[in-house]
C-alpha positions, 0 to 999 in steps of 0.5 A: 550069727546071733548065736555067735554074738550071744556065745561071745558075750557069755564067754566075755562075761565069764572072764575075770582079771587074771590079776585081781579076779575082778570083772572085766569091761568090754571095749568094743571100739578098741577090742580090749577087756578092761580091768579097772581094778588092775588098771590094765587093758587086755587085747582081743586078737582075732576074736581071742582074748589075750589074758596075759599080763605081759600083753596087757596095756597099762591104763592111766 
């Protein structure tokens, strides 16, 4: 199980915002990847990050 968590973290760390190519922050509570640069939150569904702008939630 620990290997899975470490692999997931490495995968999340390697992802960047598809709009700005800036790093993303992981919000474990909301299960989202946050792009502060683009003011978008990309959902994670079933453990899979959905990196489509049309699926992202706009941040205030």
